[in-house]
N, CA, C, O and the ligand as a Tripos MOL2 file, in Angstrom:
@<TRIPOS>MOLECULE
protein
  297   295    75     0     0
PROTEIN
NO_CHARGES

@<TRIPOS>ATOM
      1 N         -11.0120   28.7640  -23.7330 N.3       1 MET1
      2 CA        -10.9520   29.7730  -24.8610 C.3       1 MET1
      3 C         -10.3710   31.1340  -24.3140 C.2       1 MET1
      4 O         -10.7420   31.6220  -23.2460 O.2       1 MET1
      5 N          -9.4630   31.6780  -25.1090 N.am      2 SER2
      6 CA         -8.7400   32.8660  -24.6150 C.3       2 SER2
      7 C          -9.6330   34.1310  -24.3930 C.2       2 SER2
      8 O         -10.5120   34.4490  -25.1930 O.2       2 SER2
      9 N          -9.3540   34.8170  -23.2780 N.am      3 GLU3
     10 CA        -10.1470   36.0800  -22.9530 C.3       3 GLU3
     11 C          -9.8000   37.1080  -24.0570 C.2       3 GLU3
     12 O         -10.5370   38.0910  -24.1330 O.2       3 GLU3
     13 N          -8.8160   37.0040  -24.8790 N.am      4 LYS4
     14 CA         -8.3350   38.0290  -25.8080 C.3       4 LYS4
     15 C          -9.2310   37.9450  -27.0690 C.2       4 LYS4
     16 O          -9.2250   38.8720  -27.8790 O.2       4 LYS4
     17 N          -9.9830   36.8700  -27.2420 N.am      5 LEU5
     18 CA        -10.8290   36.7290  -28.3860 C.3       5 LEU5
     19 C         -11.8860   37.8730  -28.5580 C.2       5 LEU5
     20 O         -12.6690   38.1780  -27.6590 O.2       5 LEU5
     21 N         -11.8480   38.4460  -29.7190 N.am      6 LYS6
     22 CA        -12.8410   39.4560  -29.9670 C.3       6 LYS6
     23 C         -14.1040   38.8550  -30.3000 C.2       6 LYS6
     24 O         -14.1730   37.8530  -31.0130 O.2       6 LYS6
     25 N         -15.1790   39.4760  -29.7720 N.am      7 LYS7
     26 CA        -16.4870   38.9310  -29.9980 C.3       7 LYS7
     27 C         -17.2400   39.7390  -31.0260 C.2       7 LYS7
     28 O         -16.9740   40.9310  -31.1780 O.2       7 LYS7
     29 N         -18.0830   39.1910  -31.6700 N.am      8 CYS8
     30 CA        -19.0340   39.9690  -32.6180 C.3       8 CYS8
     31 C         -19.9870   40.7830  -31.7270 C.2       8 CYS8
     32 O         -20.5860   40.2970  -30.7670 O.2       8 CYS8
     33 N         -20.0790   42.1000  -32.1370 N.am      9 GLY9
     34 CA        -20.9870   42.9490  -31.4590 C.3       9 GLY9
     35 C         -22.5060   42.5510  -31.5580 C.2       9 GLY9
     36 O         -23.3380   43.0440  -30.7970 O.2       9 GLY9
     37 N         -22.8090   41.6890  -32.4760 N.am     10 ALA10
     38 CA        -24.2050   41.3440  -32.6050 C.3      10 ALA10
     39 C         -24.4550   39.9740  -31.9410 C.2      10 ALA10
     40 O         -25.2900   39.9000  -31.0390 O.2      10 ALA10
     41 N         -23.8220   38.9670  -32.3170 N.am     11 CYS11
     42 CA        -24.1310   37.5260  -31.7900 C.3      11 CYS11
     43 C         -23.2870   37.1470  -30.7110 C.2      11 CYS11
     44 O         -23.5220   36.1400  -30.0440 O.2      11 CYS11
     45 N         -22.1980   37.9890  -30.4750 N.am     12 VAL12
     46 CA        -21.3290   37.7540  -29.2420 C.3      12 VAL12
     47 C         -20.6610   36.4080  -29.4230 C.2      12 VAL12
     48 O         -20.3460   35.7900  -28.4060 O.2      12 VAL12
     49 N         -20.4030   35.8730  -30.6620 N.am     13 GLU13
     50 CA        -19.5880   34.7150  -30.9350 C.3      13 GLU13
     51 C         -18.2210   35.2780  -31.2720 C.2      13 GLU13
     52 O         -18.1220   36.4040  -31.7600 O.2      13 GLU13
     53 N         -17.1770   34.5250  -31.0230 N.am     14 ALA14
     54 CA        -15.8360   34.7630  -31.3180 C.3      14 ALA14
     55 C         -15.7090   34.5460  -32.8760 C.2      14 ALA14
     56 O         -16.5290   33.8950  -33.5230 O.2      14 ALA14
     57 N         -14.7010   35.1010  -33.3600 N.am     15 PHE15
     58 CA        -14.4620   35.1200  -34.9100 C.3      15 PHE15
     59 C         -13.5630   33.8570  -35.2760 C.2      15 PHE15
     60 O         -12.6000   33.5590  -34.5690 O.2      15 PHE15
     61 N         -13.8790   33.2020  -36.2940 N.am     16 ASN16
     62 CA        -12.8610   32.3750  -36.8930 C.3      16 ASN16
     63 C         -12.0410   33.1640  -37.8290 C.2      16 ASN16
     64 O         -12.5110   34.1330  -38.4260 O.2      16 ASN16
     65 N         -10.7350   32.7360  -37.9790 N.am     17 TRP17
     66 CA         -9.8190   33.4540  -38.8100 C.3      17 TRP17
     67 C         -10.3600   33.7620  -40.1160 C.2      17 TRP17
     68 O          -9.9940   34.8000  -40.6660 O.2      17 TRP17
     69 N         -11.2650   32.9160  -40.7330 N.am     18 ASP18
     70 CA        -11.6750   33.0990  -42.0360 C.3      18 ASP18
     71 C         -13.1570   33.7290  -42.1940 C.2      18 ASP18
     72 O         -13.7660   33.7310  -43.2630 O.2      18 ASP18
     73 N         -13.6050   34.2140  -41.0960 N.am     19 ASP19
     74 CA        -14.8430   34.8350  -41.0400 C.3      19 ASP19
     75 C         -14.8880   36.1750  -41.7290 C.2      19 ASP19
     76 O         -13.9570   36.9680  -41.5840 O.2      19 ASP19
     77 N         -15.9360   36.4540  -42.4720 N.am     20 ASP20
     78 CA        -16.1050   37.8480  -43.1100 C.3      20 ASP20
     79 C         -16.4370   38.7920  -41.9730 C.2      20 ASP20
     80 O         -17.4300   38.5950  -41.2710 O.2      20 ASP20
     81 N         -15.6110   39.8250  -41.7800 N.am     21 VAL21
     82 CA        -16.0610   40.7750  -40.7580 C.3      21 VAL21
     83 C         -15.9930   42.1990  -41.3450 C.2      21 VAL21
     84 O         -15.3420   42.5170  -42.3400 O.2      21 VAL21
     85 N         -16.7880   43.0460  -40.5540 N.am     22 ILE22
     86 CA        -16.7400   44.4270  -40.8970 C.3      22 ILE22
     87 C         -16.5390   45.1860  -39.5720 C.2      22 ILE22
     88 O         -16.8090   44.6940  -38.4760 O.2      22 ILE22
     89 N         -16.0590   46.3860  -39.7520 N.am     23 LEU23
     90 CA        -15.7640   47.2620  -38.5710 C.3      23 LEU23
     91 C         -16.7500   48.3980  -38.8220 C.2      23 LEU23
     92 O         -16.9330   48.9330  -39.9150 O.2      23 LEU23
     93 N         -17.4070   48.7220  -37.5990 N.am     24 VAL24
     94 CA        -18.2860   49.8610  -37.6890 C.3      24 VAL24
     95 C         -18.0520   50.6130  -36.3250 C.2      24 VAL24
     96 O         -18.3340   50.0850  -35.2490 O.2      24 VAL24
     97 N         -17.5720   51.7570  -36.4220 N.am     25 ASN25
     98 CA        -17.2860   52.6380  -35.2260 C.3      25 ASN25
     99 C         -16.5460   51.7920  -34.1830 C.2      25 ASN25
    100 O         -16.9810   51.6530  -33.0390 O.2      25 ASN25
    101 N         -15.4680   51.2590  -34.6000 N.am     26 ASP26
    102 CA        -14.4840   50.4360  -33.8350 C.3      26 ASP26
    103 C         -15.0540   49.2000  -33.1930 C.2      26 ASP26
    104 O         -14.4020   48.5420  -32.3810 O.2      26 ASP26
    105 N         -16.3380   48.8760  -33.5830 N.am     27 GLU27
    106 CA        -16.7560   47.4710  -33.1610 C.3      27 GLU27
    107 C         -16.5700   46.6320  -34.3200 C.2      27 GLU27
    108 O         -16.4810   47.1330  -35.4410 O.2      27 GLU27
    109 N         -16.5010   45.3310  -34.1170 N.am     28 ILE28
    110 CA        -16.3390   44.4070  -35.1860 C.3      28 ILE28
    111 C         -17.6060   43.4200  -35.2140 C.2      28 ILE28
    112 O         -18.1580   43.0010  -34.1970 O.2      28 ILE28
    113 N         -17.9410   43.1490  -36.3740 N.am     29 TYR29
    114 CA        -19.1630   42.2810  -36.6180 C.3      29 TYR29
    115 C         -18.9440   41.3070  -37.6640 C.2      29 TYR29
    116 O         -18.1830   41.5600  -38.5980 O.2      29 TYR29
    117 N         -19.6270   40.0990  -37.5580 N.am     30 HIS30
    118 CA        -19.6180   39.3000  -38.6490 C.3      30 HIS30
    119 C         -20.4140   39.9720  -39.8120 C.2      30 HIS30
    120 O         -21.4550   40.6000  -39.6180 O.2      30 HIS30
    121 N         -19.8880   39.8030  -40.9340 N.am     31 LYS31
    122 CA        -20.5180   40.5340  -42.1190 C.3      31 LYS31
    123 C         -22.0660   39.9300  -42.2020 C.2      31 LYS31
    124 O         -22.9940   40.6300  -42.6070 O.2      31 LYS31
    125 N         -22.2160   38.7360  -41.8290 N.am     32 ASP32
    126 CA        -23.5730   38.1240  -41.9930 C.3      32 ASP32
    127 C         -24.4940   38.5530  -40.8790 C.2      32 ASP32
    128 O         -25.7020   38.3720  -41.0380 O.2      32 ASP32
    129 N         -24.0470   39.1060  -39.7620 N.am     33 CYS33
    130 CA        -24.8220   39.4700  -38.6010 C.3      33 CYS33
    131 C         -25.3650   40.8920  -38.7640 C.2      33 CYS33
    132 O         -26.2470   41.3050  -38.0110 O.2      33 CYS33
    133 N         -24.8620   41.6210  -39.7120 N.am     34 VAL34
    134 CA        -25.4840   42.9340  -40.0080 C.3      34 VAL34
    135 C         -26.0130   43.0250  -41.3390 C.2      34 VAL34
    136 O         -25.7760   42.1670  -42.1890 O.2      34 VAL34
    137 N         -26.7430   44.0680  -41.5520 N.am     35 THR35
    138 CA        -27.3300   44.3460  -42.9520 C.3      35 THR35
    139 C         -26.6080   45.4990  -43.5290 C.2      35 THR35
    140 O         -26.6820   46.5790  -42.9430 O.2      35 THR35
    141 N         -25.9880   45.3980  -44.5040 N.am     36 LEU36
    142 CA        -25.1720   46.5410  -45.0920 C.3      36 LEU36
    143 C         -26.0830   47.2440  -46.2070 C.2      36 LEU36
    144 O         -26.7610   46.5850  -46.9950 O.2      36 LEU36
    145 N         -26.0430   48.4110  -46.2020 N.am     37 TYR37
    146 CA        -26.6290   49.2820  -47.2000 C.3      37 TYR37
    147 C         -25.5950   50.0860  -48.0050 C.2      37 TYR37
    148 O         -25.1720   51.1620  -47.5810 O.2      37 TYR37
    149 N         -25.2340   49.6110  -49.0480 N.am     38 PRO38
    150 CA        -24.0850   50.1100  -49.9060 C.3      38 PRO38
    151 C         -24.3520   51.4040  -50.5730 C.2      38 PRO38
    152 O         -23.4290   52.0250  -51.0990 O.2      38 PRO38
    153 N         -25.5360   51.8300  -50.5760 N.am     39 THR39
    154 CA        -25.9140   53.0020  -51.5510 C.3      39 THR39
    155 C         -25.8790   54.2970  -50.7490 C.2      39 THR39
    156 O         -26.7860   54.5920  -49.9700 O.2      39 THR39
    157 N         -24.8410   55.0400  -50.9520 N.am     40 GLY40
    158 CA        -24.8810   56.4510  -50.3960 C.3      40 GLY40
    159 C         -25.1980   56.6380  -48.9920 C.2      40 GLY40
    160 O         -24.7460   55.8480  -48.1630 O.2      40 GLY40
    161 N         -25.9730   57.6630  -48.6350 N.am     41 TYR41
    162 CA        -26.2690   58.0390  -47.3160 C.3      41 TYR41
    163 C         -27.7280   58.0950  -47.2390 C.2      41 TYR41
    164 O         -28.3950   58.3730  -48.2350 O.2      41 TYR41
    165 N         -28.2960   57.8220  -46.0050 N.am     42 PHE42
    166 CA        -29.7550   57.8990  -45.6510 C.3      42 PHE42
    167 C         -29.9980   58.9950  -44.8520 C.2      42 PHE42
    168 O         -29.3710   59.0820  -43.7960 O.2      42 PHE42
    169 N         -30.8150   59.8750  -45.1680 N.am     43 ALA43
    170 CA        -31.1380   61.1690  -44.4720 C.3      43 ALA43
    171 C         -32.3140   60.8430  -43.4800 C.2      43 ALA43
    172 O         -33.3290   60.2460  -43.8380 O.2      43 ALA43
    173 N         -32.0850   61.2890  -42.1970 N.am     44 MET44
    174 CA        -33.1150   61.0800  -41.2920 C.3      44 MET44
    175 C         -33.4390   62.5160  -40.7500 C.2      44 MET44
    176 O         -32.6020   63.4160  -40.6880 O.2      44 MET44
    177 N         -34.8440   62.6340  -40.3380 N.am     45 LEU45
    178 CA        -35.2000   63.9020  -39.6780 C.3      45 LEU45
    179 C         -36.0660   63.6020  -38.5080 C.2      45 LEU45
    180 O         -37.1950   63.1230  -38.6180 O.2      45 LEU45
    181 N         -35.4520   63.9230  -37.3090 N.am     46 ASP46
    182 CA        -36.1690   63.5360  -36.0690 C.3      46 ASP46
    183 C         -36.4510   62.1030  -35.8960 C.2      46 ASP46
    184 O         -37.4520   61.7260  -35.2850 O.2      46 ASP46
    185 N         -35.5190   61.2180  -36.4640 N.am     47 GLY47
    186 CA        -35.8500   59.7690  -36.4140 C.3      47 GLY47
    187 C         -36.6710   59.3040  -37.4800 C.2      47 GLY47
    188 O         -36.9090   58.0970  -37.5310 O.2      47 GLY47
    189 N         -37.1670   60.1150  -38.3880 N.am     48 ASP48
    190 CA        -37.9770   59.4890  -39.4820 C.3      48 ASP48
    191 C         -37.1300   59.5800  -40.7370 C.2      48 ASP48
    192 O         -36.4840   60.5780  -41.0570 O.2      48 ASP48
    193 N         -37.1930   58.4370  -41.4220 N.am     49 PRO49
    194 CA        -36.4200   58.4390  -42.6880 C.3      49 PRO49
    195 C         -36.8600   59.3420  -43.7700 C.2      49 PRO49
    196 O         -38.0430   59.3550  -44.1090 O.2      49 PRO49
    197 N         -35.9820   60.0940  -44.3310 N.am     50 LEU50
    198 CA        -36.2580   61.0200  -45.4700 C.3      50 LEU50
    199 C         -36.0350   60.3680  -46.7470 C.2      50 LEU50
    200 O         -36.8190   60.4630  -47.6920 O.2      50 LEU50
    201 N         -34.9120   59.6790  -46.7620 N.am     51 GLY51
    202 CA        -34.5940   58.9000  -48.1490 C.3      51 GLY51
    203 C         -33.1000   58.9690  -48.2540 C.2      51 GLY51
    204 O         -32.4270   59.5110  -47.3770 O.2      51 GLY51
    205 N         -32.6110   58.4510  -49.2660 N.am     52 GLU52
    206 CA        -31.2790   58.3750  -49.6690 C.3      52 GLU52
    207 C         -30.7930   59.5620  -50.2170 C.2      52 GLU52
    208 O         -31.5530   60.3040  -50.8380 O.2      52 GLU52
    209 N         -29.4930   59.8530  -50.0420 N.am     53 THR53
    210 CA        -28.9260   61.0650  -50.7410 C.3      53 THR53
    211 C         -27.5790   60.7250  -51.2780 C.2      53 THR53
    212 O         -26.8090   59.9610  -50.6970 O.2      53 THR53
    213 N         -27.3140   61.3400  -52.4470 N.am     54 GLU54
    214 CA        -25.9400   61.0580  -52.8270 C.3      54 GLU54
    215 C         -24.9290   62.2260  -52.5670 C.2      54 GLU54
    216 O         -23.7080   62.0950  -52.6450 O.2      54 GLU54
    217 N         -25.5560   63.3300  -52.2640 N.am     55 ASN55
    218 CA        -24.7200   64.5690  -52.0030 C.3      55 ASN55
    219 C         -24.5270   64.8010  -50.4520 C.2      55 ASN55
    220 O         -24.8770   65.8400  -49.8920 O.2      55 ASN55
    221 N         -23.9830   63.8130  -49.8680 N.am     56 GLU56
    222 CA        -23.8190   63.8010  -48.3970 C.3      56 GLU56
    223 C         -22.9230   64.9810  -47.9120 C.2      56 GLU56
    224 O         -22.9420   65.3740  -46.7460 O.2      56 GLU56
    225 N         -22.1640   65.5020  -48.8500 N.am     57 ASP57
    226 CA        -21.3300   66.6760  -48.4670 C.3      57 ASP57
    227 C         -22.0520   68.0450  -48.5190 C.2      57 ASP57
    228 O         -21.5350   69.0920  -48.1290 O.2      57 ASP57
    229 N         -23.3250   67.9350  -49.0480 N.am     58 GLY58
    230 CA        -24.1380   69.0340  -49.2270 C.3      58 GLY58
    231 C         -23.7080   69.8720  -50.3490 C.2      58 GLY58
    232 O         -22.5230   69.8760  -50.6840 O.2      58 GLY58
    233 N         -24.5560   70.5580  -50.9340 N.am     59 SER59
    234 CA        -24.2520   71.4150  -52.1050 C.3      59 SER59
    235 C         -25.1020   72.7590  -51.9470 C.2      59 SER59
    236 O         -26.1380   72.7560  -51.2830 O.2      59 SER59
    237 N         -24.6840   73.7630  -52.5040 N.am     60 MET60
    238 CA        -25.3680   75.1260  -52.3800 C.3      60 MET60
    239 C         -26.8030   74.9930  -52.8770 C.2      60 MET60
    240 O         -27.1030   74.2820  -53.8370 O.2      60 MET60
    241 N         -27.6550   75.6990  -52.1880 N.am     61 ALA61
    242 CA        -29.1330   75.5740  -52.5630 C.3      61 ALA61
    243 C         -29.3090   75.9070  -53.9030 C.2      61 ALA61
    244 O         -29.9590   75.1570  -54.6310 O.2      61 ALA61
    245 N         -28.7410   77.0870  -54.3830 N.am     62 PHE62
    246 CA        -28.9290   77.4820  -55.7160 C.3      62 PHE62
    247 C         -28.5080   76.5160  -56.7740 C.2      62 PHE62
    248 O         -29.0220   76.5270  -57.8920 O.2      62 PHE62
    249 N         -27.5740   75.6830  -56.4180 N.am     63 PHE63
    250 CA        -27.2620   74.5820  -57.3700 C.3      63 PHE63
    251 C         -28.2460   73.5060  -57.5510 C.2      63 PHE63
    252 O         -28.3160   72.9020  -58.6220 O.2      63 PHE63
    253 N         -29.0690   73.2180  -56.4760 N.am     64 GLU64
    254 CA        -30.0630   72.2330  -56.5070 C.3      64 GLU64
    255 C         -31.5130   72.7400  -56.8190 C.2      64 GLU64
    256 O         -32.3890   71.9600  -57.1930 O.2      64 GLU64
    257 N         -31.7110   73.9850  -56.6610 N.am     65 LEU65
    258 CA        -33.0220   74.5200  -56.7570 C.3      65 LEU65
    259 C         -33.1050   75.4700  -58.0200 C.2      65 LEU65
    260 O         -32.1010   75.9580  -58.5390 O.2      65 LEU65
    261 N         -34.4410   75.6930  -58.4800 N.am     66 GLU66
    262 CA        -34.6780   76.6540  -59.4170 C.3      66 GLU66
    263 C         -34.6640   78.0600  -58.8180 C.2      66 GLU66
    264 O         -34.8500   78.1860  -57.6080 O.2      66 GLU66
    265 N         -34.4590   79.1030  -59.5810 N.am     67 ALA67
    266 CA        -34.5840   80.5280  -59.1650 C.3      67 ALA67
    267 C         -36.0100   80.6740  -58.6300 C.2      67 ALA67
    268 O         -36.9650   80.1970  -59.2440 O.2      67 ALA67
    269 N         -36.1430   81.3400  -57.4780 N.am     68 GLY68
    270 CA        -37.3650   81.4310  -56.8890 C.3      68 GLY68
    271 C         -37.6910   80.4490  -55.8100 C.2      68 GLY68
    272 O         -38.6290   80.6880  -55.0500 O.2      68 GLY68
    273 N         -36.9830   79.3690  -55.6950 N.am     69 GLU69
    274 CA        -37.1210   78.3040  -54.7270 C.3      69 GLU69
    275 C         -36.1760   78.4940  -53.5830 C.2      69 GLU69
    276 O         -36.1580   77.7080  -52.6370 O.2      69 GLU69
    277 N         -35.4500   79.4590  -53.6620 N.am     70 TYR70
    278 CA        -34.5830   79.7660  -52.5070 C.3      70 TYR70
    279 C         -34.4920   81.4010  -52.3200 C.2      70 TYR70
    280 O         -34.7690   82.2310  -53.1850 O.2      70 TYR70
    281 N         -34.0530   81.6510  -51.0310 N.am     71 ILE71
    282 CA        -34.0430   83.1800  -50.7740 C.3      71 ILE71
    283 C         -32.7220   83.6110  -51.5630 C.2      71 ILE71
    284 O         -31.6600   83.0060  -51.4240 O.2      71 ILE71
    285 N         -32.8800   84.6750  -52.3740 N.am     72 ASP72
    286 CA        -31.8260   85.1740  -53.0740 C.3      72 ASP72
    287 C         -31.3860   86.5450  -52.4190 C.2      72 ASP72
    288 O         -32.2270   87.4310  -52.2670 O.2      72 ASP72
    289 N         -30.1820   86.7070  -52.0650 N.am     73 ASN73
    290 CA        -29.7790   87.9900  -51.2500 C.3      73 ASN73
    291 C         -29.2850   89.0060  -52.3020 C.2      73 ASN73
    292 O         -28.9020   90.1030  -51.8960 O.2      73 ASN73
    293 N         -29.2670   88.7530  -53.5030 N.am     74 ASP74
    294 CA        -28.7370   89.7720  -54.3690 C.3      74 ASP74
    295 C         -29.4710   91.0970  -54.3800 C.2      74 ASP74
    296 O         -29.0750   92.0150  -55.0970 O.2      74 ASP74
    297 ZN        -21.8500   37.7450  -35.3310 Zn       75 ZN75
@<TRIPOS>BOND
     1     1     2 1
     2     2     3 1
     3     3     4 2
     4     3     5 am
     5     5     6 1
     6     6     7 1
     7     7     8 2
     8     7     9 am
     9     9    10 1
    10    10    11 1
    11    11    12 2
    12    11    13 am
    13    13    14 1
    14    14    15 1
    15    15    16 2
    16    15    17 am
    17    17    18 1
    18    18    19 1
    19    19    20 2
    20    19    21 am
    21    21    22 1
    22    22    23 1
    23    23    24 2
    24    23    25 am
    25    25    26 1
    26    26    27 1
    27    27    28 2
    28    27    29 am
    29    29    30 1
    30    30    31 1
    31    31    32 2
    32    31    33 am
    33    33    34 1
    34    34    35 1
    35    35    36 2
    36    35    37 am
    37    37    38 1
    38    38    39 1
    39    39    40 2
    40    39    41 am
    41    41    42 1
    42    42    43 1
    43    43    44 2
    44    43    45 am
    45    45    46 1
    46    46    47 1
    47    47    48 2
    48    47    49 am
    49    49    50 1
    50    50    51 1
    51    51    52 2
    52    51    53 am
    53    53    54 1
    54    54    55 1
    55    55    56 2
    56    55    57 am
    57    57    58 1
    58    58    59 1
    59    59    60 2
    60    59    61 am
    61    61    62 1
    62    62    63 1
    63    63    64 2
    64    63    65 am
    65    65    66 1
    66    66    67 1
    67    67    68 2
    68    67    69 am
    69    69    70 1
    70    70    71 1
    71    71    72 2
    72    71    73 am
    73    73    74 1
    74    74    75 1
    75    75    76 2
    76    75    77 am
    77    77    78 1
    78    78    79 1
    79    79    80 2
    80    79    81 am
    81    81    82 1
    82    82    83 1
    83    83    84 2
    84    83    85 am
    85    85    86 1
    86    86    87 1
    87    87    88 2
    88    87    89 am
    89    89    90 1
    90    90    91 1
    91    91    92 2
    92    91    93 am
    93    93    94 1
    94    94    95 1
    95    95    96 2
    96    95    97 am
    97    97    98 1
    98    98    99 1
    99    99   100 2
   100    99   101 am
   101   101   102 1
   102   102   103 1
   103   103   104 2
   104   103   105 am
   105   105   106 1
   106   106   107 1
   107   107   108 2
   108   107   109 am
   109   109   110 1
   110   110   111 1
   111   111   112 2
   112   111   113 am
   113   113   114 1
   114   114   115 1
   115   115   116 2
   116   115   117 am
   117   117   118 1
   118   118   119 1
   119   119   120 2
   120   119   121 am
   121   121   122 1
   122   122   123 1
   123   123   124 2
   124   123   125 am
   125   125   126 1
   126   126   127 1
   127   127   128 2
   128   127   129 am
   129   129   130 1
   130   130   131 1
   131   131   132 2
   132   131   133 am
   133   133   134 1
   134   134   135 1
   135   135   136 2
   136   135   137 am
   137   137   138 1
   138   138   139 1
   139   139   140 2
   140   139   141 am
   141   141   142 1
   142   142   143 1
   143   143   144 2
   144   143   145 am
   145   145   146 1
   146   146   147 1
   147   147   148 2
   148   147   149 am
   149   149   150 1
   150   150   151 1
   151   151   152 2
   152   151   153 am
   153   153   154 1
   154   154   155 1
   155   155   156 2
   156   155   157 am
   157   157   158 1
   158   158   159 1
   159   159   160 2
   160   159   161 am
   161   161   162 1
   162   162   163 1
   163   163   164 2
   164   163   165 am
   165   165   166 1
   166   166   167 1
   167   167   168 2
   168   167   169 am
   169   169   170 1
   170   170   171 1
   171   171   172 2
   172   171   173 am
   173   173   174 1
   174   174   175 1
   175   175   176 2
   176   175   177 am
   177   177   178 1
   178   178   179 1
   179   179   180 2
   180   179   181 am
   181   181   182 1
   182   182   183 1
   183   183   184 2
   184   183   185 am
   185   185   186 1
   186   186   187 1
   187   187   188 2
   188   187   189 am
   189   189   190 1
   190   190   191 1
   191   191   192 2
   192   191   193 am
   193   193   194 1
   194   194   195 1
   195   195   196 2
   196   195   197 am
   197   197   198 1
   198   198   199 1
   199   199   200 2
   200   199   201 am
   201   201   202 1
   202   202   203 1
   203   203   204 2
   204   203   205 am
   205   205   206 1
   206   206   207 1
   207   207   208 2
   208   207   209 am
   209   209   210 1
   210   210   211 1
   211   211   212 2
   212   211   213 am
   213   213   214 1
   214   214   215 1
   215   215   216 2
   216   215   217 am
   217   217   218 1
   218   218   219 1
   219   219   220 2
   220   219   221 am
   221   221   222 1
   222   222   223 1
   223   223   224 2
   224   223   225 am
   225   225   226 1
   226   226   227 1
   227   227   228 2
   228   227   229 am
   229   229   230 1
   230   230   231 1
   231   231   232 2
   232   231   233 am
   233   233   234 1
   234   234   235 1
   235   235   236 2
   236   235   237 am
   237   237   238 1
   238   238   239 1
   239   239   240 2
   240   239   241 am
   241   241   242 1
   242   242   243 1
   243   243   244 2
   244   243   245 am
   245   245   246 1
   246   246   247 1
   247   247   248 2
   248   247   249 am
   249   249   250 1
   250   250   251 1
   251   251   252 2
   252   251   253 am
   253   253   254 1
   254   254   255 1
   255   255   256 2
   256   255   257 am
   257   257   258 1
   258   258   259 1
   259   259   260 2
   260   259   261 am
   261   261   262 1
   262   262   263 1
   263   263   264 2
   264   263   265 am
   265   265   266 1
   266   266   267 1
   267   267   268 2
   268   267   269 am
   269   269   270 1
   270   270   271 1
   271   271   272 2
   272   271   273 am
   273   273   274 1
   274   274   275 1
   275   275   276 2
   276   275   277 am
   277   277   278 1
   278   278   279 1
   279   279   280 2
   280   279   281 am
   281   281   282 1
   282   282   283 1
   283   283   284 2
   284   283   285 am
   285   285   286 1
   286   286   287 1
   287   287   288 2
   288   287   289 am
   289   289   290 1
   290   290   291 1
   291   291   292 2
   292   291   293 am
   293   293   294 1
   294   294   295 1
   295   295   296 2
@<TRIPOS>SUBSTRUCTURE
     1 MET1         2 RESIDUE 1 A MET
     2 SER2         6 RESIDUE 1 A SER
     3 GLU3        10 RESIDUE 1 A GLU
     4 LYS4        14 RESIDUE 1 A LYS
     5 LEU5        18 RESIDUE 1 A LEU
     6 LYS6        22 RESIDUE 1 A LYS
     7 LYS7        26 RESIDUE 1 A LYS
     8 CYS8        30 RESIDUE 1 A CYS
     9 GLY9        34 RESIDUE 1 A GLY
    10 ALA10       38 RESIDUE 1 A ALA
    11 CYS11       42 RESIDUE 1 A CYS
    12 VAL12       46 RESIDUE 1 A VAL
    13 GLU13       50 RESIDUE 1 A GLU
    14 ALA14       54 RESIDUE 1 A ALA
    15 PHE15       58 RESIDUE 1 A PHE
    16 ASN16       62 RESIDUE 1 A ASN
    17 TRP17       66 RESIDUE 1 A TRP
    18 ASP18       70 RESIDUE 1 A ASP
    19 ASP19       74 RESIDUE 1 A ASP
    20 ASP20       78 RESIDUE 1 A ASP
    21 VAL21       82 RESIDUE 1 A VAL
    22 ILE22       86 RESIDUE 1 A ILE
    23 LEU23       90 RESIDUE 1 A LEU
    24 VAL24       94 RESIDUE 1 A VAL
    25 ASN25       98 RESIDUE 1 A ASN
    26 ASP26      102 RESIDUE 1 A ASP
    27 GLU27      106 RESIDUE 1 A GLU
    28 ILE28      110 RESIDUE 1 A ILE
    29 TYR29      114 RESIDUE 1 A TYR
    30 HIS30      118 RESIDUE 1 A HIS
    31 LYS31      122 RESIDUE 1 A LYS
    32 ASP32      126 RESIDUE 1 A ASP
    33 CYS33      130 RESIDUE 1 A CYS
    34 VAL34      134 RESIDUE 1 A VAL
    35 THR35      138 RESIDUE 1 A THR
    36 LEU36      142 RESIDUE 1 A LEU
    37 TYR37      146 RESIDUE 1 A TYR
    38 PRO38      150 RESIDUE 1 A PRO
    39 THR39      154 RESIDUE 1 A THR
    40 GLY40      158 RESIDUE 1 A GLY
    41 TYR41      162 RESIDUE 1 A TYR
    42 PHE42      166 RESIDUE 1 A PHE
    43 ALA43      170 RESIDUE 1 A ALA
    44 MET44      174 RESIDUE 1 A MET
    45 LEU45      178 RESIDUE 1 A LEU
    46 ASP46      182 RESIDUE 1 A ASP
    47 GLY47      186 RESIDUE 1 A GLY
    48 ASP48      190 RESIDUE 1 A ASP
    49 PRO49      194 RESIDUE 1 A PRO
    50 LEU50      198 RESIDUE 1 A LEU
    51 GLY51      202 RESIDUE 1 A GLY
    52 GLU52      206 RESIDUE 1 A GLU
    53 THR53      210 RESIDUE 1 A THR
    54 GLU54      214 RESIDUE 1 A GLU
    55 ASN55      218 RESIDUE 1 A ASN
    56 GLU56      222 RESIDUE 1 A GLU
    57 ASP57      226 RESIDUE 1 A ASP
    58 GLY58      230 RESIDUE 1 A GLY
    59 SER59      234 RESIDUE 1 A SER
    60 MET60      238 RESIDUE 1 A MET
    61 ALA61      242 RESIDUE 1 A ALA
    62 PHE62      246 RESIDUE 1 A PHE
    63 PHE63      250 RESIDUE 1 A PHE
    64 GLU64      254 RESIDUE 1 A GLU
    65 LEU65      258 RESIDUE 1 A LEU
    66 GLU66      262 RESIDUE 1 A GLU
    67 ALA67      266 RESIDUE 1 A ALA
    68 GLY68      270 RESIDUE 1 A GLY
    69 GLU69      274 RESIDUE 1 A GLU
    70 TYR70      278 RESIDUE 1 A TYR
    71 ILE71      282 RESIDUE 1 A ILE
    72 ASP72      286 RESIDUE 1 A ASP
    73 ASN73      290 RESIDUE 1 A ASN
    74 ASP74      294 RESIDUE 1 A ASP
    75 ZN75       297 GROUP 0 **** ****
């Protein structure tokens, strides 16, 4: 077996040409070896899951909150 063969980052098996693969941070995995979460972003706080978010780019507080729920510098 060639030393050039890329191995799955999870099961350390080489890939067949027709395997479904995904790239994650320059590692390659069998699609079946990992669990994919296709929905937006998941927010964590000190390792504890907060929940999914759709506004991963962030938005200004006043846009998301009611008046009085944020510090108003006016
Ligand atoms: Zn694998």
